[in-house]
C-alpha positions as YAML, in Angstrom:
chain: A
units: angstrom
residues:
- id: 1
  name: UNK
  ca: [2.35, -9.56, -17.03]
- id: 2
  name: UNK
  ca: [4.11, -8.38, -13.56]
- id: 3
  name: UNK
  ca: [5.26, -9.14, -10.77]
- id: 4
  name: UNK
  ca: [3.64, -7.44, -7.53]
- id: 5
  name: UNK
  ca: [4.92, -8.82, -4.27]
- id: 6
  name: UNK
  ca: [4.45, -7.06, -0.72]
- id: 7
  name: UNK
  ca: [5.04, -7.52, 3.34]
- id: 8
  name: UNK
  ca: [2.92, -5.49, 5.01]
- id: 9
  name: UNK
  ca: [2.47, -4.41, 8.78]
- id: 10
  name: UNK
  ca: [-0.81, -3.46, 10.32]
- id: 11
  name: UNK
  ca: [0.17, -1.34, 12.96]
- id: 12
  name: UNK
  ca: [-3.90, -0.57, 14.46]
- id: 13
  name: UNK
  ca: [-6.90, -1.73, 12.44]
- id: 14
  name: UNK
  ca: [-6.73, 1.46, 10.29]
- id: 15
  name: UNK
  ca: [-3.29, 2.34, 9.76]
- id: 16
  name: UNK
  ca: [-0.90, 0.30, 8.10]
- id: 17
  name: UNK
  ca: [2.36, 0.18, 5.89]
- id: 18
  name: UNK
  ca: [4.35, -1.99, 3.62]
- id: 19
  name: UNK
  ca: [7.15, -2.67, 1.04]
- id: 20
  name: UNK
  ca: [7.21, -3.91, -2.02]
- id: 21
  name: UNK
  ca: [8.73, -4.64, -5.37]
- id: 22
  name: UNK
  ca: [6.93, -4.28, -8.27]
- id: 23
  name: UNK
  ca: [7.82, -5.19, -11.68]
- id: 24
  name: UNK
  ca: [7.20, -5.46, -15.37]
- id: 25
  name: UNK
  ca: [9.18, -6.61, -19.20]
- id: 26
  name: UNK
  ca: [8.19, -3.74, -20.93]
- id: 27
  name: UNK
  ca: [8.55, -1.91, -24.65]
- id: 28
  name: UNK
  ca: [7.30, 1.23, -26.06]
- id: 29
  name: UNK
  ca: [7.28, 2.63, -29.45]
- id: 30
  name: UNK
  ca: [9.31, 5.71, -30.34]
- id: 31
  name: UNK
  ca: [6.79, 7.19, -33.00]
- id: 32
  name: UNK
  ca: [4.00, 7.61, -30.76]
- id: 33
  name: UNK
  ca: [5.35, 7.67, -27.42]
- id: 34
  name: UNK
  ca: [2.91, 5.20, -26.38]
- id: 35
  name: UNK
  ca: [3.88, 1.82, -24.16]
- id: 36
  name: UNK
  ca: [3.27, -1.21, -26.04]
- id: 37
  name: UNK
  ca: [4.20, -5.21, -26.46]
- id: 38
  name: UNK
  ca: [5.19, -5.19, -30.42]
- id: 39
  name: UNK
  ca: [8.17, -2.52, -30.12]
- id: 40
  name: UNK
  ca: [11.73, -3.15, -30.10]
- id: 41
  name: UNK
  ca: [12.67, -0.98, -27.84]
- id: 42
  name: UNK
  ca: [12.40, -3.12, -24.59]
- id: 43
  name: UNK
  ca: [13.24, -2.10, -20.84]
- id: 44
  name: UNK
  ca: [12.24, -3.51, -17.95]
- id: 45
  name: UNK
  ca: [10.54, -1.64, -14.88]
- id: 46
  name: UNK
  ca: [11.94, -1.73, -11.78]
- id: 47
  name: UNK
  ca: [9.59, -0.22, -8.60]
- id: 48
  name: UNK
  ca: [10.72, -0.75, -4.72]
- id: 49
  name: UNK
  ca: [8.29, 1.19, -2.70]
- id: 50
  name: UNK
  ca: [6.61, 1.87, 0.59]
- id: 51
  name: UNK
  ca: [3.24, 2.48, 0.92]
- id: 52
  name: UNK
  ca: [1.39, 4.30, 3.59]
- id: 53
  name: UNK
  ca: [-2.18, 2.44, 4.10]
- id: 54
  name: UNK
  ca: [-5.33, 3.42, 5.72]
- id: 55
  name: UNK
  ca: [-8.06, 1.38, 5.86]
- id: 56
  name: UNK
  ca: [-10.78, 3.43, 5.63]
- id: 57
  name: UNK
  ca: [-14.06, 1.23, 6.66]
- id: 58
  name: UNK
  ca: [-12.38, 0.19, 9.62]
- id: 59
  name: UNK
  ca: [-12.66, 3.89, 10.23]
- id: 60
  name: UNK
  ca: [-15.99, 4.38, 9.47]
- id: 61
  name: UNK
  ca: [-17.69, 1.41, 10.85]
- id: 62
  name: UNK
  ca: [-15.38, 0.31, 13.51]
- id: 63
  name: UNK
  ca: [-13.20, -3.04, 13.67]
- id: 64
  name: UNK
  ca: [-15.03, -5.97, 12.84]
- id: 65
  name: UNK
  ca: [-12.79, -9.39, 12.57]
- id: 66
  name: UNK
  ca: [-15.02, -10.77, 10.30]
- id: 67
  name: UNK
  ca: [-15.75, -8.36, 7.80]
- id: 68
  name: UNK
  ca: [-15.42, -9.58, 4.22]
- id: 69
  name: UNK
  ca: [-14.47, -6.52, 2.39]
- id: 70
  name: UNK
  ca: [-11.59, -3.62, 3.01]
- id: 71
  name: UNK
  ca: [-11.47, -0.67, 1.09]
- id: 72
  name: UNK
  ca: [-7.71, 0.40, 1.56]
- id: 73
  name: UNK
  ca: [-6.81, 3.82, 0.17]
- id: 74
  name: UNK
  ca: [-2.81, 4.34, 0.19]
- id: 75
  name: UNK
  ca: [0.52, 6.60, -1.26]
- id: 76
  name: UNK
  ca: [3.08, 4.56, -1.96]
- id: 77
  name: UNK
  ca: [6.98, 6.47, -2.43]
- id: 78
  name: UNK
  ca: [10.01, 4.77, -3.88]
- id: 79
  name: UNK
  ca: [12.54, 3.76, -6.31]
- id: 80
  name: UNK
  ca: [11.95, 3.58, -10.40]
- id: 81
  name: UNK
  ca: [14.25, 2.30, -12.36]
- id: 82
  name: UNK
  ca: [14.38, 1.07, -16.32]
- id: 83
  name: UNK
  ca: [16.55, -1.24, -17.19]
- id: 84
  name: UNK
  ca: [17.43, -2.73, -20.38]
- id: 85
  name: UNK
  ca: [16.70, 0.85, -22.41]
- id: 86
  name: UNK
  ca: [18.11, 3.33, -20.05]
- id: 87
  name: UNK
  ca: [19.97, 2.60, -16.44]
- id: 88
  name: UNK
  ca: [18.41, 5.94, -14.87]
- id: 89
  name: UNK
  ca: [16.71, 5.27, -11.51]
- id: 90
  name: UNK
  ca: [14.33, 7.90, -10.37]
- id: 91
  name: UNK
  ca: [12.12, 8.59, -7.40]
- id: 92
  name: UNK
  ca: [8.82, 7.95, -8.48]
- id: 93
  name: UNK
  ca: [5.35, 8.34, -6.08]
- id: 94
  name: UNK
  ca: [1.53, 7.77, -6.38]
- id: 95
  name: UNK
  ca: [-1.71, 6.34, -5.07]
- id: 96
  name: UNK
  ca: [-3.10, 3.58, -5.19]
- id: 97
  name: UNK
  ca: [-6.57, 1.63, -4.07]
- id: 98
  name: UNK
  ca: [-6.20, -2.04, -2.35]
- id: 99
  name: UNK
  ca: [-9.96, -4.08, -2.28]
- id: 100
  name: UNK
  ca: [-9.62, -7.02, -0.32]
- id: 101
  name: UNK
  ca: [-12.05, -9.85, -0.23]
- id: 102
  name: UNK
  ca: [-11.91, -11.98, 2.48]
- id: 103
  name: UNK
  ca: [-11.65, -15.94, 1.79]
- id: 104
  name: UNK
  ca: [-10.51, -17.59, 5.02]
- id: 105
  name: UNK
  ca: [-9.12, -16.27, 8.68]
- id: 106
  name: UNK
  ca: [-5.90, -15.91, 7.08]
- id: 107
  name: UNK
  ca: [-6.35, -15.36, 3.41]
- id: 108
  name: UNK
  ca: [-8.19, -12.83, 0.97]
- id: 109
  name: UNK
  ca: [-8.14, -11.88, -2.47]
- id: 110
  name: UNK
  ca: [-7.06, -8.23, -3.41]
- id: 111
  name: UNK
  ca: [-7.69, -6.11, -5.99]
- id: 112
  name: UNK
  ca: [-4.55, -3.74, -6.20]
- id: 113
  name: UNK
  ca: [-5.28, -0.21, -8.58]
- id: 114
  name: UNK
  ca: [-2.26, 1.76, -8.66]
- id: 115
  name: UNK
  ca: [-1.02, 4.46, -10.28]
- id: 116
  name: UNK
  ca: [3.18, 5.62, -10.41]
- id: 117
  name: UNK
  ca: [4.05, 8.90, -11.60]
- id: 118
  name: UNK
  ca: [7.73, 9.41, -12.47]
- id: 119
  name: UNK
  ca: [10.20, 11.89, -13.85]
- id: 120
  name: UNK
  ca: [9.77, 11.99, -18.01]
- id: 121
  name: UNK
  ca: [13.05, 12.62, -18.86]
- id: 122
  name: UNK
  ca: [14.19, 9.03, -17.32]
- id: 123
  name: UNK
  ca: [12.66, 7.40, -20.47]
- id: 124
  name: UNK
  ca: [13.36, 10.37, -23.13]
- id: 125
  name: UNK
  ca: [9.61, 9.61, -24.61]
- id: 126
  name: UNK
  ca: [10.39, 12.90, -26.17]
- id: 127
  name: UNK
  ca: [11.43, 16.58, -24.97]
- id: 128
  name: UNK
  ca: [7.94, 17.94, -24.43]
- id: 129
  name: UNK
  ca: [6.97, 14.71, -21.46]
- id: 130
  name: UNK
  ca: [7.52, 16.13, -18.18]
- id: 131
  name: UNK
  ca: [5.94, 13.15, -16.48]
- id: 132
  name: UNK
  ca: [5.59, 9.21, -17.09]
- id: 133
  name: UNK
  ca: [2.35, 7.82, -15.49]
- id: 134
  name: UNK
  ca: [2.24, 3.96, -14.68]
- id: 135
  name: UNK
  ca: [-1.04, 2.70, -14.06]
- id: 136
  name: UNK
  ca: [-1.54, -1.03, -13.06]
- id: 137
  name: UNK
  ca: [-4.95, -3.22, -11.98]
- id: 138
  name: UNK
  ca: [-3.13, -6.30, -9.82]
- id: 139
  name: UNK
  ca: [-5.35, -9.44, -8.77]
- id: 140
  name: UNK
  ca: [-3.95, -11.73, -5.78]
- id: 141
  name: UNK
  ca: [-4.25, -13.23, -3.01]
- id: 142
  name: UNK
  ca: [-2.85, -11.82, 0.75]
- id: 143
  name: UNK
  ca: [-1.76, -14.22, 3.48]
- id: 144
  name: UNK
  ca: [-2.19, -12.59, 6.99]
- id: 145
  name: UNK
  ca: [0.67, -15.08, 8.37]
- id: 146
  name: UNK
  ca: [0.37, -14.21, 11.97]
- id: 147
  name: UNK
  ca: [-3.19, -13.19, 12.12]
- id: 148
  name: UNK
  ca: [-3.87, -12.45, 16.02]
- id: 149
  name: UNK
  ca: [-7.90, -12.29, 16.39]
- id: 150
  name: UNK
  ca: [-9.47, -11.27, 19.28]
- id: 151
  name: UNK
  ca: [-8.45, -7.13, 19.24]
- id: 152
  name: UNK
  ca: [-9.54, -5.52, 21.90]
- id: 153
  name: UNK
  ca: [-10.95, -1.52, 21.46]
- id: 154
  name: UNK
  ca: [-10.23, 0.79, 23.92]
- id: 155
  name: UNK
  ca: [-13.93, 2.18, 24.38]
- id: 156
  name: UNK
  ca: [-13.97, -1.83, 26.32]
- id: 157
  name: UNK
  ca: [-11.72, -1.15, 28.97]
- id: 158
  name: UNK
  ca: [-13.42, -0.76, 31.80]
- id: 159
  name: UNK
  ca: [-11.82, 3.21, 33.22]
- id: 160
  name: UNK
  ca: [-10.86, 3.05, 36.76]
- id: 161
  name: UNK
  ca: [-13.26, 5.54, 38.79]
- id: 162
  name: UNK
  ca: [-11.49, 8.02, 41.11]
- id: 163
  name: UNK
  ca: [-14.05, 8.63, 44.28]
- id: 164
  name: UNK
  ca: [-14.56, 11.78, 45.41]
- id: 165
  name: UNK
  ca: [-12.79, 13.69, 47.09]
- id: 166
  name: UNK
  ca: [-9.78, 12.16, 46.63]
- id: 167
  name: UNK
  ca: [-8.57, 12.03, 50.38]
- id: 168
  name: UNK
  ca: [-4.39, 12.45, 51.12]
- id: 169
  name: UNK
  ca: [-4.80, 9.32, 53.02]
- id: 170
  name: UNK
  ca: [-6.34, 7.90, 49.55]
- id: 171
  name: UNK
  ca: [-3.15, 9.26, 47.83]
- id: 172
  name: UNK
  ca: [-0.84, 8.28, 50.22]
- id: 173
  name: UNK
  ca: [-2.44, 3.97, 49.99]
- id: 174
  name: UNK
  ca: [-1.37, 4.49, 46.36]
- id: 175
  name: UNK
  ca: [1.85, 5.61, 46.58]
...
């Protein structure tokens, strides 16, 4: 079990940004190089990250305030630290996929699949490990604290109709 806490902001219905922390106490077995829960080499994994999120269904099907399911791919960038076993800190990045299911106006169920990639030298597993991969699956709740209803699409705004020909008197009246 791990902690995964995020705070985010949607700038448009399709583009958002979130900041987060992901952490877990883990260990790995030096004999085979795999992470396991029974080894004595314990360490804490910490990942502080920023995610750029794109709501794919809102982009394809248009904005719907009452949409039940959202498919949100994202790219995460951050700093990974491995306290306890090794005090080194490394840059980490990776893709993710957030699936949200609407439960009410302000609460969604979230299933978040992500994959953090960082340098392998930081854990010193063996000499030929160049990259370390940390896949994760998280289930939790999303709370929309300041959800505003009634987003207006640009296509519903009535355009200004300029009469043609536009005379000099009409131009001067606008000034």
